[in-house]
Each structure stands twice: as C-alpha cells, then as structure tokens.
N, C-alpha and C positions, 0 to 999 in steps of 0.2 A: 505496499500499498505507501501511496505518495503524501510526504505531506502537504504539500499546496492542494489546494483547489482546484480536480478535476472534472467534468464531466462525462456523465457516461458519451459512447460512440461505436452509432451502431454496426452491429455485425458482421464482417467482409461480406462484400456478394460473393467473391468465385474460393467456394471450397468445393474442390473438386474432391476431398480425401472420403467429401460425405458418404459416398456411391460406394465405394471399397468395403471389401470386408477386413477381420482384424490379421488378416494373416497380412494380404498387400500394406493396408495401413504401416503396419510393425516394420515390414522392408521401405514403408517410404523415408524411415526418419532415423534408421538404420545406419549411423555411419560408418560406425568399424566394420561390419561386415560387408560395406560398401564398397572398402580402400581397402585390397588387399593386406597393405603393406602399413596398413595403420599400428599394429602392434609396434613396427619397427621404429617408423616415425615416434614413438613417446620412448622408447627403448633411448633414444640417439639424443632426445630434446635432456634427457633425464641424466646424461653424462655428463651431456654440454651444462647441464645446470648443478649440477654435483661442481665442476672446477670450479665453473662462476663463487659457487657459495666459498667457495674455498679459500678461494681467490681474496673477496671483500665480507670476509665473517665477520663483521664487526657491528653493523644492525640490521642479524638475524633471529626470527623468532618475539619482533617485539609484540605487547600486549597490547592489544585495544578494546576489550572485554572480556568476557566470564569462561568463555568457552574454549574446549581443548584448542582447536583450531581456530580462533580468536587472535592471529597470530601476522604479524606485517612483516615482509623481508624488505629492504630496503639499500639499494643499489647504488653508490657515490658514483656521478661523472669525475669528482673532480672540478667541475666550474661553476663555482662562487654564485652563492644566488639564483641557482640553475631551474627552469622549469622542470615539474612533474610529470612522471607517466603514470598514469595504475592500470594495471594489466591484472584481469581476475581471469583466471581461471575455466574452461569448460567440461565438461563430463556429465553435461543430462541432470545438471543438480546433485549428481549421487556417486558418482569417481573421481578421482586424481586429486592432487592436491597442488599446491603452490610451490612446493618445491621441485614440482618435474617441470614448472615452466620459467626457471628463471634466467634458461638465457633468451627469452622474448629479450631482454634487456638488453642486451649486446650490441645490437641495432644502433638505438636510441641511445646509447651509451659512448660508444666510439661519435656521436656529434655533441657532445656535453647536456645532455639530459639523464634527468636522473629517473630514475625508474621504481617503483611500491610494488609488490603484488602481498596485496591483502590474501589469507584463510579465511573459509568458511569452514558451518559444518553442514554435512552431507546430509542429503533425505535416505534414509527415514525419521533417523534422527532429532533432524529441524524440517520444521514445513517451508512452503516454499517462502510466503508472507513472514516467515522469522530470519532467512537465507537473504532476505532483498531487505530487510534489518540491518542486519550482519554486515553487509555490505557499506550501507546507509552510515554507522557509527562507525567502519573502519575510514571513512570519507572521510569526517567530520574527525576521528581521532590526528590524519596525515595533517589535516588547517591546524588543526587547534594543539598536537603536540610536536610534530613538524618541526618546527622552523629551533625549536632550542636542540633540534638534533640538524641542523643543519641543511630542513631540505621543504620543501612546501608552501616557499617563502615567495616565489614567483607564479608564475599561471601552472593551474595544474590541468590536464586533462587524463579522460579516464577511460576506459576499451576495454574488452574484451571479446572473448571465442565463445561462439558455441553458445552455452548455458550464459557462459561469462557475457553474450551479448547482449541476450536476454537480462542480468543484471546491468552492462553499463544503461541500458534504452531506459530502465527504471529507478536510476539516479538521476535524470536531465533536469528534472526541475530545482534539482539544489544548487543552492548560494555558492554552495563550496568550488563547484564544478564549473568551468572557464570553456570545454570544449567535450567532442566525445569523438570517440571511433569503435564502432561495432562490426566483431565481423563474425559470418555465418550465425550471425544469432537467430533466434527465436521470439518474434512477437505477436503471436496469437498463438494459447494453449489449450484453445479447443482441439487440434488433433490429438497432441501429444496426450488431453486425459481422456480421448478415447484409442490409447496403446498401451505398450504391452511397460511404458516408461511409468506409468498412472501410475502403477503398482506399487513404487515406492514412490512416489509423490503424494497419493491418495487427495490429488486436486477434484475443489467439489464446483459448484455453477460460478458462486462467487470470487472466489479462487479468479478465476476463468476471465471476468467480469473488471476483476480488480486490478486483477496482475497482469494482463496482457497486454503492453504495449501500443500495439496495434488496434486494439477497444478503445484505448485511453485518449482525450481529445490531448492533446498541451497545454501545459498550466500556460499558465502570465508568461515565466520566463523558462525561456528557454537558450541550449549557448547553441553554437558551432557546433552540426553534426556531421558526419560519416560513415556512410555504410557500407561495407567489404564482402564481395562475396565469390565464388571460385566459380568460372564456366563448365564444371566441370564438377561440383557438386553436387548431389539429388536434385530432382526438381524441384521437391514439396521445399528443401530449405534453401533455394534459389527465390523458389513461389513468395515462402515468407519477406525474404531482404529486401526484393520488387514491389511487395506491396508495401511493406512499412516505408520503402526509399518514396514510393508517390505521392501516399498520405502526408508525408513529410515537407515534401515538396511543399506538397499542398496550404501546407500551414505556413511559409517561405523561409523553415530554418533546416533546410539540406544544405550543407556545403558544399559534398558532393556523392554519388552513386558509383562506386568504383568496383565493379565485375574486374577481377583477375581474369584474364582468361589464361585453359590447358594448369589452374589449379582445382583442387578436389577439396576437401573440407579440414584434408590436415598437409597439403604440402600448401597452403594457404600461410600459414604465421613465416616459411623462409623468411615471405618478403617482410616479415617485421624484425629474424633475426641477422638478418644482414645489413650494411651501414647503406647499402645502395637499393635496398630491399623497395618497392612499388607504397607499404607499408609503412616503411618508416619514413618512406620521402614526405604521406600522409599524414601521419603523424607530427610530423614536425612543421609540418605546415595552418593545422591547426593550433600548433603551442605558441606559433608566431613566436619561433623564440629571440627573434632581434626588438619584442617588445616587452613589457613590464607587465603584470597585472591588470594596472589602471590603464596603461593606453592602451 
C-alpha cells in the first residue's frame, strides 16, 4: 500500500491470460523454465557478488528494521557526495537474496555512483503488503541514516528487477526518491494470483487492486521513470511492461521505455553489470550525475 493518496484505476482491458488454463498460465510466468541457463546466470552473479563483497566489506548488512532480512549492503564508488542507486533483487518475492546481486553495482561504481542493495523478508513468511512496507522503510532509512555513513546526500534512484521491478513501482510516490528504473517487472498482480506463484503469496482481491502498480493512478508526485525489458522475455512479461509504459506515458512521467534487443529475463541484467551497459547508461541519465538533488 502506498503512503500517498491514490485513486483506483480501471482494470487493464487487454487480459489474454484470462482465457488460458492453469498449466498455460503457469508456463507464461515461469522465467526460470523459459531460460535454460538461468541457474548458471544466478551462480555467476553470486560468485561475482562474493568477490565484490570481499573487496568492500565495510558497509554490509546494515540493519534498517527488526527482521532477519531487514539489512542493507552499501558499496562506495569513492566519489564525494555521489548519487545513490538502490537495486532491489527479484525472485517473485519468495526467492533469492541481496547477496546474490551485489555485482549489479559494478557498472555504476565505475562511474562514481554509490549503490545500495536492501534485503527483505520473503513470502510466505511475509505478505506482499509487508514486503512493500519493508522496501519503503529501507529507502527511508537510506535517506535518514545514509548521510552519517557518507551516502544518500545527493540524488537517489531506485531500481529493481522482476519482483524488484514491482517493488520499485510501488515506491514511486516517496519523497525520498528522485528517479526510478524498473527492469522486467510485474505491474498487474491479477495473473500472478491465478498461477502457481500465488501458492506462497496468497494474494487477496484487495491485494490485486491496491498492490498492482498498473491498477493505481499515479499519485500527485512522481519522479522520472524508465522501464526496461528484454525482447526475448516471455510474452506476458513483455506485455506487462508495455502496458505499464503506456499508462505512465499517458500520465506524463515516463522518462523512457527501453526494450532491450536480444535480452531475456536474465541476460538483461548484464546491461547493468557493465560500465558500458545500456541499463548503466540509462541509470546514469536518470541520476543526472552532474546535478545536485536540489538541481
């Protein structure tokens, strides 16, 4: 649930999944099954992330809340008053951890941008509403407590991949946020509630309405937003991103829609790990690295 007042939007008009059986719908959202080497990508990122964590152990596992996973990792670029990029990991709100994705900081660190990765309690231990609340608490903590640690004094952009894209879109109304980049996200929870993913999430009709970014009108404040997705992703993932891009463009605050040619749900993140990656470049533009927050 967002803090700022919003109005319910009508449900999306294009819902091809409603005519599908359970097996077809399950397959339409099973990214791991769709990408044959998905496990290898996760293993590679985990190894690269461990190496980065070994190089920068000073600001790891900083508590922002009472939960065991309410911890933040911060990686410094060495730039004074650097902008901050906050990356939220994916895993359909029920898998993975921040430790596996530390390497997503590498591309931006090379350009003088600090990077933070918050953890969060996974479903079914936490409801999706609770998970959204934890991420919002993490962002508030970075703004209030980060400056004492030399970070978050300048512009702050939030980003996330897959479920992290949904969590990013769920925090767009926060005054602490200056820009956002959502990658391969989920923006309408209705098909999620109808497939295998709901076994752990247990979404209610109210959750679908209030926690689906696509079903909520933008609040009165919205920072610049960019949306990215791979053109080799599952059609349902592409549909969700295209529909969210269309609605936010109509609202007037979509900075850029960035479909990535040749990228699937996993390889798209390579564009964030590289200093010359397309998503690294997009994030730098959103952060406006030559501006101060007030600028």
